[in-house]
PDB file of N, CA, C, O and CB in Angstrom:
ATOM      1  N   MET A   1      -7.681  -5.218  16.176  1.00  0.00           N
ATOM      2  CA  MET A   1      -7.138  -4.083  15.472  1.00  0.00           C
ATOM      3  C   MET A   1      -6.652  -4.470  14.080  1.00  0.00           C
ATOM      4  O   MET A   1      -6.808  -3.699  13.133  1.00  0.00           O
ATOM      5  CB  MET A   1      -6.013  -3.471  16.269  1.00  0.00           C
ATOM      6  N   VAL A   2      -6.068  -5.655  13.949  1.00  0.00           N
ATOM      7  CA  VAL A   2      -5.555  -6.096  12.651  1.00  0.00           C
ATOM      8  C   VAL A   2      -6.681  -6.183  11.632  1.00  0.00           C
ATOM      9  O   VAL A   2      -6.508  -5.766  10.487  1.00  0.00           O
ATOM     10  CB  VAL A   2      -4.850  -7.456  12.781  1.00  0.00           C
ATOM     11  N   ALA A   3      -7.832  -6.717  12.028  1.00  0.00           N
ATOM     12  CA  ALA A   3      -8.960  -6.832  11.098  1.00  0.00           C
ATOM     13  C   ALA A   3      -9.409  -5.457  10.626  1.00  0.00           C
ATOM     14  O   ALA A   3      -9.738  -5.282   9.452  1.00  0.00           O
ATOM     15  CB  ALA A   3     -10.132  -7.573  11.759  1.00  0.00           C
ATOM     16  N   LYS A   4      -9.427  -4.475  11.534  1.00  0.00           N
ATOM     17  CA  LYS A   4      -9.825  -3.119  11.157  1.00  0.00           C
ATOM     18  C   LYS A   4      -8.813  -2.520  10.188  1.00  0.00           C
ATOM     19  O   LYS A   4      -9.198  -1.893   9.201  1.00  0.00           O
ATOM     20  CB  LYS A   4      -9.963  -2.226  12.405  1.00  0.00           C
ATOM     21  N   ASP A   5      -7.521  -2.707  10.461  1.00  0.00           N
ATOM     22  CA  ASP A   5      -6.477  -2.211   9.562  1.00  0.00           C
ATOM     23  C   ASP A   5      -6.589  -2.856   8.184  1.00  0.00           C
ATOM     24  O   ASP A   5      -6.466  -2.178   7.164  1.00  0.00           O
ATOM     25  CB  ASP A   5      -5.086  -2.478  10.158  1.00  0.00           C
ATOM     26  N   ASP A   6      -6.822  -4.163   8.156  1.00  0.00           N
ATOM     27  CA  ASP A   6      -6.983  -4.868   6.879  1.00  0.00           C
ATOM     28  C   ASP A   6      -8.176  -4.321   6.112  1.00  0.00           C
ATOM     29  O   ASP A   6      -8.107  -4.138   4.897  1.00  0.00           O
ATOM     30  CB  ASP A   6      -7.152  -6.379   7.111  1.00  0.00           C
ATOM     31  N   ALA A   7      -9.277  -4.060   6.824  1.00  0.00           N
ATOM     32  CA  ALA A   7     -10.469  -3.521   6.164  1.00  0.00           C
ATOM     33  C   ALA A   7     -10.195  -2.140   5.575  1.00  0.00           C
ATOM     34  O   ALA A   7     -10.654  -1.832   4.475  1.00  0.00           O
ATOM     35  CB  ALA A   7     -11.640  -3.448   7.153  1.00  0.00           C
ATOM     36  N   LEU A   8      -9.452  -1.311   6.300  1.00  0.00           N
ATOM     37  CA  LEU A   8      -9.101   0.020   5.797  1.00  0.00           C
ATOM     38  C   LEU A   8      -8.211  -0.082   4.555  1.00  0.00           C
ATOM     39  O   LEU A   8      -8.383   0.676   3.600  1.00  0.00           O
ATOM     40  CB  LEU A   8      -8.392   0.838   6.893  1.00  0.00           C
ATOM     41  N   ARG A   9      -7.271  -1.009   4.573  1.00  0.00           N
ATOM     42  CA  ARG A   9      -6.394  -1.182   3.405  1.00  0.00           C
ATOM     43  C   ARG A   9      -7.187  -1.708   2.210  1.00  0.00           C
ATOM     44  O   ARG A   9      -6.954  -1.288   1.076  1.00  0.00           O
ATOM     45  CB  ARG A   9      -5.229  -2.148   3.736  1.00  0.00           C
ATOM     46  N   GLN A  10      -8.111  -2.611   2.457  1.00  0.00           N
ATOM     47  CA  GLN A  10      -8.950  -3.119   1.363  1.00  0.00           C
ATOM     48  C   GLN A  10      -9.788  -1.996   0.764  1.00  0.00           C
ATOM     49  O   GLN A  10      -9.948  -1.921  -0.454  1.00  0.00           O
ATOM     50  CB  GLN A  10      -9.866  -4.255   1.863  1.00  0.00           C
ATOM     51  N   ALA A  11     -10.323  -1.123   1.613  1.00  0.00           N
ATOM     52  CA  ALA A  11     -11.116   0.008   1.128  1.00  0.00           C
ATOM     53  C   ALA A  11     -10.247   0.946   0.295  1.00  0.00           C
ATOM     54  O   ALA A  11     -10.683   1.442  -0.743  1.00  0.00           O
ATOM     55  CB  ALA A  11     -11.752   0.774   2.310  1.00  0.00           C
ATOM     56  N   ALA A  12      -9.026   1.188   0.746  1.00  0.00           N
ATOM     57  CA  ALA A  12      -8.113   2.046  -0.015  1.00  0.00           C
ATOM     58  C   ALA A  12      -7.787   1.413  -1.361  1.00  0.00           C
ATOM     59  O   ALA A  12      -7.697   2.113  -2.370  1.00  0.00           O
ATOM     60  CB  ALA A  12      -6.816   2.304   0.780  1.00  0.00           C
ATOM     61  N   ALA A  13      -7.614   0.120  -1.385  1.00  0.00           N
ATOM     62  CA  ALA A  13      -7.293  -0.576  -2.629  1.00  0.00           C
ATOM     63  C   ALA A  13      -8.457  -0.544  -3.619  1.00  0.00           C
ATOM     64  O   ALA A  13      -8.249  -0.662  -4.827  1.00  0.00           O
ATOM     65  CB  ALA A  13      -6.905  -2.019  -2.334  1.00  0.00           C
ATOM     66  N   ALA A  14      -9.664  -0.388  -3.118  1.00  0.00           N
ATOM     67  CA  ALA A  14     -10.847  -0.394  -3.976  1.00  0.00           C
ATOM     68  C   ALA A  14     -11.153   0.978  -4.586  1.00  0.00           C
ATOM     69  O   ALA A  14     -12.076   1.104  -5.389  1.00  0.00           O
ATOM     70  CB  ALA A  14     -12.042  -0.870  -3.186  1.00  0.00           C
ATOM     71  N   VAL A  15     -10.387   1.997  -4.212  1.00  0.00           N
ATOM     72  CA  VAL A  15     -10.621   3.342  -4.732  1.00  0.00           C
ATOM     73  C   VAL A  15     -10.435   3.342  -6.244  1.00  0.00           C
ATOM     74  O   VAL A  15      -9.460   2.797  -6.760  1.00  0.00           O
ATOM     75  CB  VAL A  15      -9.670   4.368  -4.064  1.00  0.00           C
ATOM     76  N   ASP A  16     -11.366   3.949  -6.936  1.00  0.00           N
ATOM     77  CA  ASP A  16     -11.279   4.058  -8.391  1.00  0.00           C
ATOM     78  C   ASP A  16     -10.542   5.357  -8.720  1.00  0.00           C
ATOM     79  O   ASP A  16     -11.155   6.415  -8.871  1.00  0.00           O
ATOM     80  CB  ASP A  16     -12.708   4.026  -9.058  1.00  0.00           C
ATOM     81  N   ALA A  17      -9.230   5.256  -8.827  1.00  0.00           N
ATOM     82  CA  ALA A  17      -8.411   6.446  -9.079  1.00  0.00           C
ATOM     83  C   ALA A  17      -8.596   6.887 -10.530  1.00  0.00           C
ATOM     84  O   ALA A  17      -8.558   6.056 -11.437  1.00  0.00           O
ATOM     85  CB  ALA A  17      -6.906   6.164  -8.777  1.00  0.00           C
ATOM     86  N   PRO A  18      -8.795   8.176 -10.754  1.00  0.00           N
ATOM     87  CA  PRO A  18      -9.038   8.675 -12.105  1.00  0.00           C
ATOM     88  C   PRO A  18      -7.789   8.657 -12.985  1.00  0.00           C
ATOM     89  O   PRO A  18      -6.679   8.901 -12.510  1.00  0.00           O
ATOM     90  CB  PRO A  18      -9.583  10.075 -12.035  1.00  0.00           C
ATOM     91  N   GLY A  19      -7.980   8.371 -14.249  1.00  0.00           N
ATOM     92  CA  GLY A  19      -6.891   8.430 -15.223  1.00  0.00           C
ATOM     93  C   GLY A  19      -5.713   7.560 -14.855  1.00  0.00           C
ATOM     94  O   GLY A  19      -5.868   6.388 -14.511  1.00  0.00           O
ATOM     95  N   ASP A  20      -4.524   8.152 -14.933  1.00  0.00           N
ATOM     96  CA  ASP A  20      -3.291   7.427 -14.625  1.00  0.00           C
ATOM     97  C   ASP A  20      -2.896   7.543 -13.159  1.00  0.00           C
ATOM     98  O   ASP A  20      -1.789   7.160 -12.782  1.00  0.00           O
ATOM     99  CB  ASP A  20      -2.164   7.935 -15.493  1.00  0.00           C
ATOM    100  N   THR A  21      -3.793   8.069 -12.331  1.00  0.00           N
ATOM    101  CA  THR A  21      -3.514   8.219 -10.907  1.00  0.00           C
ATOM    102  C   THR A  21      -3.348   6.846 -10.275  1.00  0.00           C
ATOM    103  O   THR A  21      -4.032   5.894 -10.650  1.00  0.00           O
ATOM    104  CB  THR A  21      -4.640   9.010 -10.203  1.00  0.00           C
ATOM    105  N   LYS A  22      -2.445   6.750  -9.323  1.00  0.00           N
ATOM    106  CA  LYS A  22      -2.193   5.492  -8.612  1.00  0.00           C
ATOM    107  C   LYS A  22      -2.504   5.679  -7.135  1.00  0.00           C
ATOM    108  O   LYS A  22      -2.488   6.798  -6.624  1.00  0.00           O
ATOM    109  CB  LYS A  22      -0.721   5.022  -8.806  1.00  0.00           C
ATOM    110  N   VAL A  23      -2.781   4.597  -6.467  1.00  0.00           N
ATOM    111  CA  VAL A  23      -3.056   4.610  -5.033  1.00  0.00           C
ATOM    112  C   VAL A  23      -1.924   3.876  -4.331  1.00  0.00           C
ATOM    113  O   VAL A  23      -1.537   2.785  -4.752  1.00  0.00           O
ATOM    114  CB  VAL A  23      -4.444   3.957  -4.706  1.00  0.00           C
ATOM    115  N   VAL A  24      -1.391   4.460  -3.268  1.00  0.00           N
ATOM    116  CA  VAL A  24      -0.345   3.823  -2.474  1.00  0.00           C
ATOM    117  C   VAL A  24      -0.970   3.343  -1.174  1.00  0.00           C
ATOM    118  O   VAL A  24      -1.628   4.106  -0.466  1.00  0.00           O
ATOM    119  CB  VAL A  24       0.848   4.801  -2.202  1.00  0.00           C
ATOM    120  N   ILE A  25      -0.756   2.078  -0.874  1.00  0.00           N
ATOM    121  CA  ILE A  25      -1.252   1.502   0.369  1.00  0.00           C
ATOM    122  C   ILE A  25      -0.030   1.030   1.147  1.00  0.00           C
ATOM    123  O   ILE A  25       0.731   0.189   0.670  1.00  0.00           O
ATOM    124  CB  ILE A  25      -2.275   0.322   0.109  1.00  0.00           C
ATOM    125  N   ILE A  26       0.149   1.567   2.330  1.00  0.00           N
ATOM    126  CA  ILE A  26       1.299   1.201   3.141  1.00  0.00           C
ATOM    127  C   ILE A  26       0.864   0.125   4.123  1.00  0.00           C
ATOM    128  O   ILE A  26       0.004   0.345   4.975  1.00  0.00           O
ATOM    129  CB  ILE A  26       1.889   2.439   3.884  1.00  0.00           C
ATOM    130  N   GLY A  27       1.477  -1.037   3.984  1.00  0.00           N
ATOM    131  CA  GLY A  27       1.131  -2.161   4.845  1.00  0.00           C
ATOM    132  C   GLY A  27       1.924  -2.141   6.138  1.00  0.00           C
ATOM    133  O   GLY A  27       2.788  -1.288   6.348  1.00  0.00           O
ATOM    134  N   ASP A  28       1.620  -3.076   6.980  1.00  0.00           N
ATOM    135  CA  ASP A  28       2.291  -3.223   8.270  1.00  0.00           C
ATOM    136  C   ASP A  28       3.703  -3.745   8.034  1.00  0.00           C
ATOM    137  O   ASP A  28       3.881  -4.864   7.555  1.00  0.00           O
ATOM    138  CB  ASP A  28       1.497  -4.179   9.214  1.00  0.00           C
ATOM    139  N   SER A  29       4.699  -2.942   8.366  1.00  0.00           N
ATOM    140  CA  SER A  29       6.090  -3.316   8.105  1.00  0.00           C
ATOM    141  C   SER A  29       6.522  -4.546   8.900  1.00  0.00           C
ATOM    142  O   SER A  29       7.499  -5.204   8.543  1.00  0.00           O
ATOM    143  CB  SER A  29       7.008  -2.154   8.430  1.00  0.00           C
ATOM    144  N   THR A  30       5.806  -4.856   9.964  1.00  0.00           N
ATOM    145  CA  THR A  30       6.175  -6.015  10.775  1.00  0.00           C
ATOM    146  C   THR A  30       5.450  -7.282  10.331  1.00  0.00           C
ATOM    147  O   THR A  30       5.593  -8.330  10.960  1.00  0.00           O
ATOM    148  CB  THR A  30       5.878  -5.741  12.237  1.00  0.00           C
ATOM    149  N   ASP A  31       4.672  -7.192   9.251  1.00  0.00           N
ATOM    150  CA  ASP A  31       3.882  -8.339   8.798  1.00  0.00           C
ATOM    151  C   ASP A  31       4.037  -8.553   7.284  1.00  0.00           C
ATOM    152  O   ASP A  31       3.098  -8.304   6.529  1.00  0.00           O
ATOM    153  CB  ASP A  31       2.393  -8.137   9.157  1.00  0.00           C
ATOM    154  N   PRO A  32       5.215  -9.013   6.835  1.00  0.00           N
ATOM    155  CA  PRO A  32       5.414  -9.236   5.406  1.00  0.00           C
ATOM    156  C   PRO A  32       4.396 -10.218   4.803  1.00  0.00           C
ATOM    157  O   PRO A  32       3.990 -10.064   3.651  1.00  0.00           O
ATOM    158  CB  PRO A  32       6.818  -9.751   5.165  1.00  0.00           C
ATOM    159  N   ARG A  33       3.993 -11.209   5.574  1.00  0.00           N
ATOM    160  CA  ARG A  33       2.992 -12.157   5.076  1.00  0.00           C
ATOM    161  C   ARG A  33       1.675 -11.441   4.791  1.00  0.00           C
ATOM    162  O   ARG A  33       1.017 -11.719   3.788  1.00  0.00           O
ATOM    163  CB  ARG A  33       2.770 -13.299   6.093  1.00  0.00           C
ATOM    164  N   GLY A  34       1.290 -10.516   5.679  1.00  0.00           N
ATOM    165  CA  GLY A  34       0.078  -9.729   5.471  1.00  0.00           C
ATOM    166  C   GLY A  34       0.189  -8.827   4.255  1.00  0.00           C
ATOM    167  O   GLY A  34      -0.789  -8.631   3.535  1.00  0.00           O
ATOM    168  N   GLN A  35       1.381  -8.275   4.020  1.00  0.00           N
ATOM    169  CA  GLN A  35       1.597  -7.449   2.834  1.00  0.00           C
ATOM    170  C   GLN A  35       1.375  -8.264   1.563  1.00  0.00           C
ATOM    171  O   GLN A  35       0.714  -7.811   0.630  1.00  0.00           O
ATOM    172  CB  GLN A  35       3.015  -6.853   2.844  1.00  0.00           C
ATOM    173  N   ARG A  36       1.931  -9.459   1.540  1.00  0.00           N
ATOM    174  CA  ARG A  36       1.762 -10.319   0.352  1.00  0.00           C
ATOM    175  C   ARG A  36       0.311 -10.747   0.184  1.00  0.00           C
ATOM    176  O   ARG A  36      -0.185 -10.841  -0.939  1.00  0.00           O
ATOM    177  CB  ARG A  36       2.662 -11.563   0.453  1.00  0.00           C
ATOM    178  N   ARG A  37      -0.376 -11.010   1.308  1.00  0.00           N
ATOM    179  CA  ARG A  37      -1.788 -11.398   1.236  1.00  0.00           C
ATOM    180  C   ARG A  37      -2.611 -10.266   0.616  1.00  0.00           C
ATOM    181  O   ARG A  37      -3.453 -10.516  -0.247  1.00  0.00           O
ATOM    182  CB  ARG A  37      -2.333 -11.754   2.647  1.00  0.00           C
ATOM    183  N   LEU A  38      -2.377  -9.041   1.044  1.00  0.00           N
ATOM    184  CA  LEU A  38      -3.098  -7.900   0.486  1.00  0.00           C
ATOM    185  C   LEU A  38      -2.789  -7.753  -0.999  1.00  0.00           C
ATOM    186  O   LEU A  38      -3.697  -7.535  -1.801  1.00  0.00           O
ATOM    187  CB  LEU A  38      -2.734  -6.608   1.239  1.00  0.00           C
ATOM    188  N   ALA A  39      -1.533  -7.870  -1.367  1.00  0.00           N
ATOM    189  CA  ALA A  39      -1.150  -7.729  -2.781  1.00  0.00           C
ATOM    190  C   ALA A  39      -1.831  -8.789  -3.648  1.00  0.00           C
ATOM    191  O   ALA A  39      -2.211  -8.503  -4.783  1.00  0.00           O
ATOM    192  CB  ALA A  39       0.381  -7.830  -2.934  1.00  0.00           C
ATOM    193  N   ARG A  40      -1.988  -9.999  -3.129  1.00  0.00           N
ATOM    194  CA  ARG A  40      -2.676 -11.052  -3.896  1.00  0.00           C
ATOM    195  C   ARG A  40      -4.156 -10.739  -4.083  1.00  0.00           C
ATOM    196  O   ARG A  40      -4.762 -11.168  -5.066  1.00  0.00           O
ATOM    197  CB  ARG A  40      -2.521 -12.406  -3.196  1.00  0.00           C
ATOM    198  N   GLN A  41      -4.736 -10.003  -3.157  1.00  0.00           N
ATOM    199  CA  GLN A  41      -6.166  -9.710  -3.204  1.00  0.00           C
ATOM    200  C   GLN A  41      -6.504  -8.492  -4.053  1.00  0.00           C
ATOM    201  O   GLN A  41      -7.670  -8.256  -4.369  1.00  0.00           O
ATOM    202  CB  GLN A  41      -6.683  -9.503  -1.813  1.00  0.00           C
ATOM    203  N   VAL A  42      -5.487  -7.720  -4.423  1.00  0.00           N
ATOM    204  CA  VAL A  42      -5.716  -6.480  -5.169  1.00  0.00           C
ATOM    205  C   VAL A  42      -5.137  -6.630  -6.571  1.00  0.00           C
ATOM    206  O   VAL A  42      -3.922  -6.726  -6.747  1.00  0.00           O
ATOM    207  CB  VAL A  42      -5.081  -5.254  -4.436  1.00  0.00           C
ATOM    208  N   GLU A  43      -6.011  -6.649  -7.553  1.00  0.00           N
ATOM    209  CA  GLU A  43      -5.564  -6.809  -8.938  1.00  0.00           C
ATOM    210  C   GLU A  43      -4.634  -5.664  -9.333  1.00  0.00           C
ATOM    211  O   GLU A  43      -4.953  -4.493  -9.130  1.00  0.00           O
ATOM    212  CB  GLU A  43      -6.773  -6.870  -9.895  1.00  0.00           C
ATOM    213  N   GLY A  44      -3.491  -6.015  -9.894  1.00  0.00           N
ATOM    214  CA  GLY A  44      -2.534  -5.019 -10.357  1.00  0.00           C
ATOM    215  C   GLY A  44      -1.645  -4.438  -9.272  1.00  0.00           C
ATOM    216  O   GLY A  44      -0.860  -3.527  -9.536  1.00  0.00           O
ATOM    217  N   ALA A  45      -1.756  -4.951  -8.060  1.00  0.00           N
ATOM    218  CA  ALA A  45      -0.955  -4.410  -6.958  1.00  0.00           C
ATOM    219  C   ALA A  45       0.508  -4.801  -7.113  1.00  0.00           C
ATOM    220  O   ALA A  45       0.829  -5.878  -7.615  1.00  0.00           O
ATOM    221  CB  ALA A  45      -1.493  -4.902  -5.604  1.00  0.00           C
ATOM    222  N   LEU A  46       1.374  -3.919  -6.679  1.00  0.00           N
ATOM    223  CA  LEU A  46       2.806  -4.173  -6.622  1.00  0.00           C
ATOM    224  C   LEU A  46       3.239  -4.071  -5.176  1.00  0.00           C
ATOM    225  O   LEU A  46       2.682  -3.282  -4.412  1.00  0.00           O
ATOM    226  CB  LEU A  46       3.603  -3.181  -7.522  1.00  0.00           C
ATOM    227  N   THR A  47       4.213  -4.851  -4.798  1.00  0.00           N
ATOM    228  CA  THR A  47       4.739  -4.757  -3.443  1.00  0.00           C
ATOM    229  C   THR A  47       6.150  -4.195  -3.500  1.00  0.00           C
ATOM    230  O   THR A  47       6.848  -4.327  -4.505  1.00  0.00           O
ATOM    231  CB  THR A  47       4.721  -6.139  -2.737  1.00  0.00           C
ATOM    232  N   VAL A  48       6.550  -3.576  -2.420  1.00  0.00           N
ATOM    233  CA  VAL A  48       7.906  -3.044  -2.306  1.00  0.00           C
ATOM    234  C   VAL A  48       8.480  -3.479  -0.972  1.00  0.00           C
ATOM    235  O   VAL A  48       7.756  -3.860  -0.052  1.00  0.00           O
ATOM    236  CB  VAL A  48       7.925  -1.491  -2.440  1.00  0.00           C
ATOM    237  N   GLU A  49       9.774  -3.414  -0.896  1.00  0.00           N
ATOM    238  CA  GLU A  49      10.445  -3.766   0.357  1.00  0.00           C
ATOM    239  C   GLU A  49      10.297  -2.628   1.357  1.00  0.00           C
ATOM    240  O   GLU A  49       9.979  -1.499   0.985  1.00  0.00           O
ATOM    241  CB  GLU A  49      11.943  -4.081   0.114  1.00  0.00           C
ATOM    242  N   ALA A  50      10.525  -2.929   2.599  1.00  0.00           N
ATOM    243  CA  ALA A  50      10.460  -1.912   3.644  1.00  0.00           C
ATOM    244  C   ALA A  50      11.476  -0.807   3.346  1.00  0.00           C
ATOM    245  O   ALA A  50      12.558  -1.058   2.817  1.00  0.00           O
ATOM    246  CB  ALA A  50      10.724  -2.539   5.041  1.00  0.00           C
ATOM    247  N   MET A  51      11.095   0.417   3.702  1.00  0.00           N
ATOM    248  CA  MET A  51      12.003   1.537   3.494  1.00  0.00           C
ATOM    249  C   MET A  51      11.814   2.560   4.592  1.00  0.00           C
ATOM    250  O   MET A  51      10.818   2.543   5.314  1.00  0.00           O
ATOM    251  CB  MET A  51      11.781   2.177   2.119  1.00  0.00           C
ATOM    252  N   ASP A  52      12.769   3.437   4.704  1.00  0.00           N
ATOM    253  CA  ASP A  52      12.725   4.504   5.692  1.00  0.00           C
ATOM    254  C   ASP A  52      11.697   5.552   5.268  1.00  0.00           C
ATOM    255  O   ASP A  52      11.624   5.894   4.088  1.00  0.00           O
ATOM    256  CB  ASP A  52      14.122   5.146   5.869  1.00  0.00           C
ATOM    257  N   LEU A  53      10.913   6.059   6.194  1.00  0.00           N
ATOM    258  CA  LEU A  53       9.877   7.042   5.877  1.00  0.00           C
ATOM    259  C   LEU A  53      10.471   8.287   5.225  1.00  0.00           C
ATOM    260  O   LEU A  53       9.869   8.846   4.308  1.00  0.00           O
ATOM    261  CB  LEU A  53       9.110   7.431   7.141  1.00  0.00           C
ATOM    262  N   ARG A  54      11.625   8.723   5.676  1.00  0.00           N
ATOM    263  CA  ARG A  54      12.263   9.903   5.070  1.00  0.00           C
ATOM    264  C   ARG A  54      12.571   9.643   3.588  1.00  0.00           C
ATOM    265  O   ARG A  54      12.362  10.520   2.749  1.00  0.00           O
ATOM    266  CB  ARG A  54      13.568  10.271   5.836  1.00  0.00           C
ATOM    267  N   ASP A  55      13.060   8.458   3.273  1.00  0.00           N
ATOM    268  CA  ASP A  55      13.330   8.121   1.872  1.00  0.00           C
ATOM    269  C   ASP A  55      12.045   8.161   1.051  1.00  0.00           C
ATOM    270  O   ASP A  55      12.044   8.649  -0.080  1.00  0.00           O
ATOM    271  CB  ASP A  55      13.985   6.728   1.766  1.00  0.00           C
ATOM    272  N   LEU A  56      10.964   7.657   1.608  1.00  0.00           N
ATOM    273  CA  LEU A  56       9.687   7.645   0.907  1.00  0.00           C
ATOM    274  C   LEU A  56       9.182   9.060   0.646  1.00  0.00           C
ATOM    275  O   LEU A  56       8.747   9.368  -0.464  1.00  0.00           O
ATOM    276  CB  LEU A  56       8.655   6.862   1.706  1.00  0.00           C
ATOM    277  N   THR A  57       9.236   9.919   1.658  1.00  0.00           N
ATOM    278  CA  THR A  57       8.739  11.282   1.472  1.00  0.00           C
ATOM    279  C   THR A  57       9.648  12.074   0.530  1.00  0.00           C
ATOM    280  O   THR A  57       9.160  12.879  -0.263  1.00  0.00           O
ATOM    281  CB  THR A  57       8.627  12.001   2.827  1.00  0.00           C
ATOM    282  N   ASP A  58      10.951  11.857   0.606  1.00  0.00           N
ATOM    283  CA  ASP A  58      11.866  12.519  -0.337  1.00  0.00           C
ATOM    284  C   ASP A  58      11.550  12.091  -1.767  1.00  0.00           C
ATOM    285  O   ASP A  58      11.549  12.917  -2.679  1.00  0.00           O
ATOM    286  CB  ASP A  58      13.344  12.191   0.006  1.00  0.00           C
ATOM    287  N   PHE A  59      11.287  10.824  -1.958  1.00  0.00           N
ATOM    288  CA  PHE A  59      10.932  10.328  -3.296  1.00  0.00           C
ATOM    289  C   PHE A  59       9.639  10.977  -3.788  1.00  0.00           C
ATOM    290  O   PHE A  59       9.532  11.352  -4.955  1.00  0.00           O
ATOM    291  CB  PHE A  59      10.783   8.789  -3.282  1.00  0.00           C
ATOM    292  N   GLY A  60       8.666  11.106  -2.900  1.00  0.00           N
ATOM    293  CA  GLY A  60       7.385  11.701  -3.283  1.00  0.00           C
ATOM    294  C   GLY A  60       7.489  13.176  -3.640  1.00  0.00           C
ATOM    295  O   GLY A  60       6.631  13.697  -4.353  1.00  0.00           O
ATOM    296  N   ARG A  61       8.497  13.840  -3.171  1.00  0.00           N
ATOM    297  CA  ARG A  61       8.677  15.266  -3.472  1.00  0.00           C
ATOM    298  C   ARG A  61       9.421  15.517  -4.774  1.00  0.00           C
ATOM    299  O   ARG A  61       9.463  16.649  -5.255  1.00  0.00           O
ATOM    300  CB  ARG A  61       9.415  15.934  -2.348  1.00  0.00           C
ATOM    301  N   ARG A  62      10.002  14.483  -5.344  1.00  0.00           N
ATOM    302  CA  ARG A  62      10.761  14.649  -6.588  1.00  0.00           C
ATOM    303  C   ARG A  62       9.816  15.037  -7.723  1.00  0.00           C
ATOM    304  O   ARG A  62       8.678  14.570  -7.779  1.00  0.00           O
ATOM    305  CB  ARG A  62      11.531  13.346  -6.943  1.00  0.00           C
ATOM    306  N   PRO A  63      10.297  15.901  -8.633  1.00  0.00           N
ATOM    307  CA  PRO A  63       9.446  16.308  -9.778  1.00  0.00           C
ATOM    308  C   PRO A  63       9.271  15.176 -10.775  1.00  0.00           C
ATOM    309  O   PRO A  63       8.591  15.346 -11.788  1.00  0.00           O
ATOM    310  CB  PRO A  63      10.050  17.528 -10.492  1.00  0.00           C
TER     311      PRO A  63
END
């Protein structure tokens, strides 16, 4: 299952977002090493610390 999840995240990271659009890839919160590995493989990727889903969705709704 991990290999399939990694492949899906890699595919998401490869999306050519138009203009200033950004792509958010949510990694496995229980695998910080895997998060860093993905970030190293994706040019321009940024990593963030774990957060509560409610906080994330509230942030996404802000104007």
